[in-house]
N, C-alpha and C positions, 0 to 999 in steps of 0.2 A: 504494500500500500504506500503510495507516495503522499507527500505532505506539501501542500501549496503554501506559498509565501504568506498569503492572507491568513491561513490557519495558524502559522507560527506567530504572526503579529497579534492575532486575536488571543491566542493562548497566553502569551507573555502579558498582554494587557489585562486579561482576566486574573492572572496571578497577582499583579500589582494592585488591582482594584480591591482585593481582599484586605489590603492594609488600610487601616482607619484613616480617613481624611483625603485619600488620593483620588484624583479624578483625571480622566484623559482630556488633554487639551485638544482643541479643534484647530490645529495648525499642522502643517507639514513638519516632519522632524528636522529638516534642514533650516527651517526658519524659527524654530523654538529658541527663545532667548535673545534673538537679534533685535526684537522690538519689545519695549516694555509692556505693551498691551497683549502680548502673547503669554505673559507669565501670570501665574496664580500660585499661592502657597500649595505645595504638594500636587501641582499640575504636572503631568508627564506626557511624553510621547514615546512611541516605539518605532524604530526604523530598521530596515534591513538594507544597509547601504551597498552591499556587494555579495556575490556568490561566486564560488569557483569549484572546479571539480576536486574531489577528495580522493586520496588513495583508495583503491578498491580493497574491500575486505570480504571475507566470506559472508554472503548475504543471500537471502531467499527471495527478496522482493524484486519486482521488475521496475526499471527506471534508471535514472542516473544518480549515483551517490555523490553528494556535494557537501561543502561546508559553506554556511552563510554567516556573515557577520550580523550581529544584533547590536543595535545602539539604543540604549534607554537613557533619556534625559529627563530630569525632574528639577523643579525649582523648590527651594526652601527659603522662606521669608526670614530676613534678619531684622529684628526690631531695632529701632534707632539707638536706644539706650542700653540694650543688652546684646549687641551684635557680637561682641567678643568678651569672654569666651563662651558664654552660656548658649546662645543660639548657634554659634559655630559648632560647638560640641554636639548639640542636638541634631544638627544637620548631618554630622558624621555618623551618629548613631542611626539616623534614618537611612543613610546610604547603606549601612550594614544590613538593616532590616530588608530593604528592597533587594539587595544582592542575595540574601538568604532565601527570600520568597521566590525569586526567579530561578534559583537552582533546585527548587522542589521537583518532584516527579511529574512528568508529562505523559504518563502511561495512559491517561484517559483519551488523549488524541492520537497517540501512536506509541506502541510499546517499543522500547529500545532507542528512542532518540536521546542524544546526549547534548547537554548544554554545558559549556565550560566557561569560566570566568577568564577574561583576558586582561582587564585593567580598568582603571577609572581616572577621571580628571575632575577637578573642581575649579570653579572660577566665580568671582563675585561680578555682578553686573556693574556698569559704570556708576550707577546711583548708590551702590552698596546696599540696596534693598533686598536683593536675592542672591543666593548661591545657586549656581547651575551645576548640577552633578551629571556627568556623562559616564555611564557604565557600559563597558564593551564585553560582549560574549561571543562565542562561536557555537553554532549548532550544527551537528552532523545529521543529515537526513537524506531522503531520497525524493527526487522530484519526478 
């Protein structure tokens, strides 16, 4: 059974929506955080910026075995008087929560898919009102 890109995006978003306060932003992943009006506290986007063939392994399914990059971006609001260290630390704790949630099992959409953590970056917006967290993962799947 192959797994479409939209199914991956929806599965990741569903996992994140289980975390209290998170809501999916209505903007393209590439534009998230570029303009202030695209941000909201715990707003997030899920993008799949690229896919490439993966080394073949023993498998029983039909299709092309690939690895896709997953990029999750979310905003965490920094209150003006408590930006550092309280809200900054809370933002880092939230990043860990999101990472752990994404690495949960996806057996309900397809048995055997693997998601691996690649890395993360953090940056404050120019206004210092939000931290933008970008989490990068790789998923191995068949299309």
